[in-house]
N, C-alpha and C positions, 0 to 999 in steps of 0.2 A: 661939572663935578666928576672926578674920576670914579668909574664904577657905576655910573648912573646915566640915564638919558631921559629926556622929556618926550612924552607921547600924548597924543590927543585923547581927550575923554569927555564924556557928557555927564554932568553932575545933576542930581535931582535932590530936592529938599523942600522945606516948607514954603520957600519963596518961588518955587517952580524949578525950571531947569536952566542950565547954562553950559556953554561950550568953553573949553579951555585945554590946559595941558596939566599933566601930573608927572613929576619926576619919579622914575622907577629904577630900582637897582638892576644892573646888568647881570645876566646869568649866562656864562659861556662854558663850553667844554674845555677843560684843562687836562691835557694828557701829561702824566708824570712818567717819564722814561728814565731808566737807569742803565747806563752804558749801552744805549741804543735799543733797549727792549722796554716797551710800555708795560708798566705795572699797574697803573690805575688811570681811569678817566673820571674826573670829578666835575660836576657842575658847580661853578664857583664864580664869585665876583672878581673881575679881572683887575685886581689891585694887589700890591704887595706879594706878587707871585714868587719872587726869589725867597722871601721869608717863608712862603707856603711850601716851597720845595725843600728847604732845609728842615722845617718843622715836621713835615710829613715823613721825611726819611728817618728822623729821630723817633717820633712818637709811634710810628708803625714798626719800629725795630729793624729797619733796613740798614741804617748806617749812622754812626756817630759823626759829629761835625768834622773831626780830624780825618775821617775817611772819605770826605767829599772833596774832590779835586776842584770842581767848578760847576757852575749852573748857568745854562744858556736858555733864553726865552726865544722861541721861534713862532711867529704868527703864521697861521694857516687860514684858508678861506672859511673853515668851519670851526675854528677854535685856536687855542694856543698850546704849544708843546713846551713843557719845562724839561729840558734835557739836563739830567743830573749825571755827572761823571764821577765814578767811584774808584778808589784804590783797590788793590788786590784782595785785602782782607774782607771788605764789604762785598766785593764781587762774588767771592766764594759763598758767603752767607746768602746772597741774593739767589744764586743758582739753586741752593737747597731749599729755598723758601716756597717757591711756586705760589704765585698769587696773581690773579687777573681780576680787576674790579671795575665795574661801571657803576658809579655812585650817584644817585640822585641827591639833591641837597637834603641835609638832615639825616643821612644814612651813614653810619660809621662802620658797618660790618658787611656791606654788600659785596658778594662775590668771593668772600674768603672760602677756600675749598678745604679747610681743615678745622675741626672743632678745637684742636690744640692751638691754632693761631688765634681763633676768636676769643678763647679763654686762656691766653698765654699767661704764665706766671710772671710777675713783675718783681724786681729787686726792691726791698724796702728802702724808703727814703732815709738818708743818713740822719741820725739824731743831731739836734742843734738847739740853740737857745731861742730861736725865733718864736715869738708869740704875739698875740694881739689882744687888746682890751675889747670888751663889748662895744664901747663907743667907737673904736677904730673899725670894727667890723661893720657897724651900721654906717659909718662915714664912707667906707670903701664902696659899699653898695650904693649909697646916695651920690657918690662922685661919678659913677660909671655913666649914667644917662647924659651928663654934661660933656662927655668925651666921645660922643657918637654922632659926628656930623652927617654920615651917610644915613643913619637911622632917622635923624631929625628931618632930613630932606625927603626920605622915602617911606618911613614907617614899615620897613620890610626886611630888616637884616638883624643878625645877632652880633654880639660883641663879646670879646674876651679881654680882660685887663690884668695888669700886673701891679700889685700894691706892695710897697715896703712901709713907708710912713705916709705915702701919698701914691696916687696913680702915676706911674712912670711911663707906661706904654699901653696902648689899646689898639686892637685890630678888629675890623668888621668884615662880615661876609654874609651872603644869603644862607650859608650852611653853618651850623654851630660848630661842627667838627673843623671845618675850614678855618673859622675865626680863631679857634684855639691853636691849630697848626701854624697859622700865620704869626700868632703871638710867640709860639715856641721858636719859630725861625728867627724872629727879631731878637729874642733873648739870647739865642745861640750866637748871633753875630754882634751882640753888644754885651760886654761883661756886666754881670750883676751879682748881687748877693742873694740871700734867702728872701722869700716873700710869699705872697698869697696870690692865687689865681682867682679872679672875680668874673663870673659868668652871668649873662642875661638869660641863659637857657636852663632846662632841666639837666640833671646829672645822671647819665647812664654809665654802665660799666666801662665802656670804651673811653669816655671822657676821663674817668679816674685812671685808666691805663696810660693815657697821654700825659696827665699830670705826674704820674709816677715816673714815666720815662724822662720827664724834665727834671726830676729830682727835687720837686718843690713840696714843702711840708703842709700846705693848707689850700683848700679849695672852698670857695664861697659862691653860692648861687642863689638866685631869686626864687627858683622853683625847688620842688622836692626831689630827692634822689630816689633811684630804684633800690630795692632791697639788696640786689647783687652789688650795686655800686657801694653801698655801705659796708658790705662784707669785705669787698676788695680794699676799700680805703682803710679799714681796720688792719688788714693784713699788711698793707704797704706802709703803715705808719703815717698816714695822711689824716689831718684834721678836716673833717667834712662838715661844712656849715650850709644849711639850706633854709628855704622859706624866709629869706631875709627881707625885712621891711624897715622903714625909718625908725621904728620903735621896738622891734623884736626880731628874733631869729631862733633857730633850733640847731643844736650841735649833736651830731650822730656818732662821731668817733674821736678818740684822742682829745678829750676835753681839757687836758692839762695845758694846752697851748692858749687857752682862753683865760686870761688873768687881768686883774685891774692894773697891775704894773707891767705892762707889756714891754718886751725887749726885742729889738731887732738885731740879730747877729747870729 
């Protein structure tokens, strides 16, 4: 399976011990370089890395899709380099940005050298008619586990999915931020309408920033958000749904999108 490998293990239980193998997710260093300069090194699952490059560039405010000329993946003995080549407009922004980051999995703000970058203002999501019924929200959450083959095999990765009237795309990674960036990159490269992001992880402020950069109106998660994530979602016009279960959920912002007669558009 891509992104995983089998390793030997010794299992203990009521019946004694047994030798065997366990399929575990890969975790490799992925360097994201822009026009020849490395801007971030993230520990990530080595799958869907072109999506990762596009999504990271967008959600971290480095470049919009039309400002990316090409993406090349280059293997090295100690990891993989995603070489992103930008046009002049994004190059100028990159020069002014100043960011070097070595990110362990699960860390979304590691190495940012400016509080303004960590807490950057996000443009509000454009208003629209998209909404979901309570039944759809619970259905979206229930559908995500069935679309996680790497998690099924390893029990050690996060997932981010995109829902319109059904799940249309899912990306997995050992890091929750990476999974969302991979999904963002997929959506950039495949035209889509409005929809909701569905996460297996908690919602921190940087996850809301990424969804705002994607311009999507709804974020659904199985865990609770932080207080700052709720404040930012309110300011960005994003409906934030958390603590979703098969029979219940809680809505923290912009509750008007939750209605019995949901409309996608």
